[in-house]
N, C-alpha and C positions, 0 to 999 in steps of 0.2 A: 300564764302567771310566771311570776318571778320566783325562782327558787335560791335561796342562799347556800352558799358554799364556803366551807370553813376548812383551811389547810393548816395542818400542824407545821410548826418551826422548831428546831432544837439544835443545839451545838452539834456539829458534824452530820447534820442532813446533808444527803446527796442532793446538790443542786438542782440538777434536772428532775428529780423525784418530786420536788416541791414546785419548781418553777414551770416545769413543762406543762402540768395540769393547770396552773395559775395562767399560763399564757392561752391555753386552749379556751378556758372559759371566758377569759377577757376578750379574746379575739372573736369569739361566738357573738359576745354582745356588740362588738363594733361591726361585724357583718350584718346583724340583725337590724341594727340602727339604719345602716345602708339600704338593706334591701326591704326592711319593713319598717319605715320611720314612724309609723303610727303606733306600732306596738311596744308594749313595755320590754325592757330588758329581760332576757330568760334567765340570767343569773346575777346575783349580787355576791361578790367574791371578797372573802377576808382571810386573814392569817392569824394564828394565835399561838401563843407559848404557854406553857404550863406553870412557870414561875412569875415572879414580879419583874424580872429583866426582860424587856422586849426585845433586845437584840439577841439574835442567833448567828454564830460564826459557823457557817456551812463548811463542808469539806473544801479544801484547797482555799479557805481563809476568806470567803465571800461574807460580808456583814450584812444580814438582812434584819430589817426592823419589822416586827409584826405589829398588826393593827389592834390586836387586842390580847389580854390575858385569858387564861381559862376561866377565871372567876367572872370576868366582865364580857364574856363571849354570849351574844345573843343566840336563841335556838337556831339550828342549821338544819337544813333539808338533806345537804350532801356534806359529809365529812371525809376528807382525805389524809390518811396518815402515811407520809413518804418514808423511804428507807434511808440508809446510811449506816452510821454507827449507832445502833439501836439499844445498846446495853442499858443505858440510863433511862430511856423512856419505858423499855420493858419492865423495868421495876418503879416506875413512877405510880405510886398507889393512887394519887388524885387523878392522874389521866386513866387509869384503867378502871377506876370505879365511874368515872364521868362517861367512859365509853359503854359500860355495862348499863348505864343509866340511859343514855342516848338511844339505845338500840329500839325503844317502844316508840319514840317519836320522830326518828330520822329515817328519811326514805332510802338512803343506802351509806353504809360506812365502807369506804373503799380504801384499800392499802396498796401501796406501789412498792415493789421490790421487797426489801426486809421488812418493810412497814408490817407484812403479814405475821412476823413475829410478835408484834405488839398486840393485834387482833387476837392471837392464839393465846397470849398470856392472859388476856383479860377473858378467856374462855368462850370466845365468841365464834370461833372457827371449829368447835368439836362437832364431830360428825358432818363436816361440810367439805366440799371440795375447794382447794386453795392452790395458788402457785405463788413462785417468788422468783428471784434471781437464780439463773442455773447453778452458780456456785454454791448457793444456799439451800439448795432442795433437799440433799441428804440430811443437812443439819435439822431443817424444818421436820423432815420425817421422824428422825431419831428423838428430837426433844418433844413432839407432839403426835404420837402414835395415833390419837383419836382423829386427827385431821386427814382427809383424804388428799395427799399432796400430788399434783399433776405436773408432769413435765412436757413441755411443748407448746400449749397455748399462750399467746401473747397476754391474754387476761382470761378471767373467769367472772361471769355475773351470775351471782346467785340470789338476786332480787334485793335483799336486804344488806348483804354483803358482797364485795366484789375485791378481785385481788388481782395484780399484773405482775408479770415478769419483771426483769430489771431495767432500772434507768428509763431509756427511751419508750418503754412499753407503757409507761405511764401516760404518755400522750395518746397512745391507742386506746387506753381505757377511758381517759377523759374524753376523747372523741366519741367512743361509744356511749358514754353518759350524756353527751350533747344530744346525740341522736334519740336516745331513750327518752330524754326528757323535753327536747325541744324539737325533735323531728330530723329525719336522716338528712333531709336538703340542707338544713343549716350547718350539720356536722360535716357533710362533703364540701360546702362552700368555706367552711372555716379551714378544714384541712388545706384546701386549693389556696386560701388566703395565706396561710403558713408555709406554703411550698413544701407539705409534707405528704409523702405517698401513703395513702390510707386507704384500706377497705375495711369493713367493718367484720373483721376476721376472728374474732375471739371466739368464745364458747359460753354459751348459757348453760348453767348448771342447776339441777333441782334446787328448789327452795328447801 
């Protein structure tokens, strides 16, 4: 089956936090078409913003145009919240409310790097294990004492929620999600196609 993936974009998003997972899921589709031409694409990938302006200016000045606004975004099986300068999105009530609503019908909501702060602000990580960029672990512990913050794993997969460490760790998490939803062979072939050294070495955490 084809699973829909929706990746949030916002001003000052970390480029690799958003584009790394986008690359993983889109390359997985290309590899699948090459190796299994009769099969449906495993993923349908889109990007979205929370306001009406579809352009987001990422860190470093890269301008990225989202395919959807939040209001027009179809239901997604996998939602990815990247990090970066997340102060504005942490207080975006429309986004936080949408995330709370989506938890019931989304297979996994994943955060990369400081995207974990957005999930925590939405109340989605209370009582759960989570990780983030090494520079921000102490801040995540201080601000959200009900979150079990872990230092060390590249990512944590708790089933319905997943988090990763900083920046490039989002690629590891995305490859893990490819393995989880479309098979380890495709994830391994995707990493090889990307010339990315990867083994599925994150951690599963209790649901």
